C-alpha positions as CSV (number, residue, x, y, z in Angstrom):
1,M,15.8,149.3,40.2
2,K,19.1,146.8,39.5
3,E,21.3,149.9,39.4
4,M,19.8,151.2,42.7
5,L,19.8,147.5,44.2
6,A,23.6,147.2,42.8
7,H,24.6,150.5,44.4
8,L,23.0,149.3,47.8
9,E,25.2,146.3,47.6
10,L,28.2,148.5,47.1
11,L,27.4,150.9,50.0
12,R,27.2,148.0,52.6
13,V,30.4,146.6,51.2
14,Q,32.0,150.0,51.7
15,I,30.2,150.5,55.5
16,A,31.8,147.2,56.3
17,E,35.3,147.9,55.1
18,C,34.6,151.3,57.0
19,E,33.7,149.8,60.2
20,R,36.9,147.5,59.5
21,L,39.4,150.4,59.1
22,Q,37.7,152.2,62.1
23,Q,38.2,149.5,64.5
24,T,41.9,149.0,63.1
25,A,43.0,152.8,62.9
26,K,45.9,153.6,65.6
27,S,45.1,157.3,65.8
28,Q,42.1,158.8,67.2
29,L,41.7,161.2,64.1
30,K,41.6,158.3,61.4
31,R,38.9,156.7,64.1
32,D,36.8,160.4,64.2
33,V,37.1,160.2,60.0
34,Y,35.9,156.9,59.6
35,A,32.9,157.4,61.9
36,R,31.9,160.5,60.1
37,V,32.2,158.5,57.0
38,L,30.2,155.7,58.3
39,S,27.8,157.9,59.3
40,R,27.0,159.5,55.9
41,Y,27.4,156.2,54.1
42,K,24.9,154.5,56.5
43,A,22.3,157.5,56.0
44,I,22.8,157.3,52.3
45,A,22.0,153.6,52.5
46,R,18.9,154.4,54.5
47,E,17.5,156.8,52.0
48,L,18.4,154.3,49.2
49,E,16.5,151.5,50.9
50,Q,13.5,153.6,51.5
51,A,13.7,154.9,47.6
52,I,13.9,151.1,46.9
53,A,11.1,150.2,49.1
54,C,8.6,153.0,47.6
55,L,9.4,151.2,43.9
56,P,6.5,149.3,42.3
57,D,7.0,146.0,41.9
58,F,9.3,145.9,44.8
59,R,9.3,142.6,46.9
60,P,12.2,143.2,49.4
61,A,14.6,140.1,49.9
62,R,15.5,139.1,53.4
63,R,18.9,140.7,54.1
64,P,21.1,138.4,56.5
65,Q,21.2,140.2,59.8
66,R,24.8,141.1,60.7
67,Q,26.0,139.5,63.8
68,D,26.5,143.0,65.4
69,E,22.6,143.6,64.6
70,E,21.4,141.1,66.5
71,K,19.5,141.5,69.9
Protein backbone atom coordinates (compact mmCIF):
# COMPACT_ATOMS: atom_id res chain seq x y z
CA MET A 1 0.00 0.00 0.00
CA LYS A 2 2.92 2.37 0.63
CA GLU A 3 3.78 2.22 -3.06
CA MET A 4 0.21 3.09 -3.99
CA LEU A 5 0.14 6.05 -1.62
CA ALA A 6 3.48 7.25 -2.94
CA HIS A 7 2.22 7.01 -6.51
CA LEU A 8 -0.95 8.87 -5.57
CA GLU A 9 1.13 11.67 -4.08
CA LEU A 10 3.23 11.80 -7.25
CA LEU A 11 0.07 12.05 -9.33
CA ARG A 12 -1.16 14.94 -7.19
CA VAL A 13 2.14 16.76 -7.75
CA GLN A 14 1.88 16.13 -11.49
CA ILE A 15 -1.71 17.39 -11.51
CA ALA A 16 -0.67 20.60 -9.77
CA GLU A 17 2.20 21.11 -12.21
CA CYS A 18 -0.08 20.48 -15.22
CA GLU A 19 -2.58 23.00 -13.86
CA ARG A 20 0.20 25.57 -13.49
CA LEU A 21 1.50 24.89 -16.99
CA GLN A 22 -1.99 25.05 -18.45
CA GLN A 23 -2.63 28.44 -16.86
CA THR A 24 0.66 29.89 -18.09
CA ALA A 25 0.61 28.37 -21.59
CA LYS A 26 0.61 31.01 -24.27
CA SER A 27 -0.96 28.97 -27.05
CA GLN A 28 -4.41 27.42 -27.14
CA LEU A 29 -2.88 24.18 -28.44
CA LYS A 30 -0.73 23.84 -25.32
CA ARG A 31 -3.65 24.71 -23.03
CA ASP A 32 -5.74 22.02 -24.74
CA VAL A 33 -2.98 19.43 -24.41
CA TYR A 34 -2.56 20.17 -20.71
CA ALA A 35 -6.34 19.97 -20.24
CA ARG A 36 -6.38 16.48 -21.76
CA VAL A 37 -3.41 15.36 -19.67
CA LEU A 38 -5.06 16.80 -16.56
CA SER A 39 -8.24 14.90 -17.28
CA ARG A 40 -6.32 11.64 -17.54
CA TYR A 41 -4.19 12.25 -14.46
CA LYS A 42 -7.28 13.09 -12.41
CA ALA A 43 -9.07 9.95 -13.61
CA ILE A 44 -6.07 7.81 -12.69
CA ALA A 45 -5.84 9.49 -9.28
CA ARG A 46 -9.55 8.81 -8.62
CA GLU A 47 -9.13 5.15 -9.59
CA LEU A 48 -6.09 4.82 -7.35
CA GLU A 49 -7.92 6.49 -4.44
CA GLN A 50 -10.81 4.05 -4.88
CA ALA A 51 -8.45 1.07 -5.00
CA ILE A 52 -6.65 2.23 -1.87
CA ALA A 53 -9.97 2.75 -0.07
CA CYS A 54 -10.89 -0.88 -0.80
CA LEU A 55 -7.72 -2.24 0.78
CA PRO A 56 -8.02 -3.84 4.22
CA ASP A 57 -6.60 -1.85 7.14
CA PHE A 58 -6.86 1.40 5.24
CA ARG A 59 -7.67 4.47 7.29
CA PRO A 60 -7.80 7.54 5.11
CA ALA A 61 -5.73 10.46 6.25
CA ARG A 62 -7.48 13.75 6.02
CA ARG A 63 -6.23 15.36 2.83
CA PRO A 64 -5.78 19.12 3.06
CA GLN A 65 -8.34 20.88 0.93
CA ARG A 66 -6.97 22.94 -1.95
CA GLN A 67 -8.18 26.49 -2.39
CA ASP A 68 -9.93 25.73 -5.70
CA GLU A 69 -11.81 22.83 -4.09
CA GLU A 70 -13.43 24.99 -1.43
CA LYS A 71 -17.09 25.87 -1.66
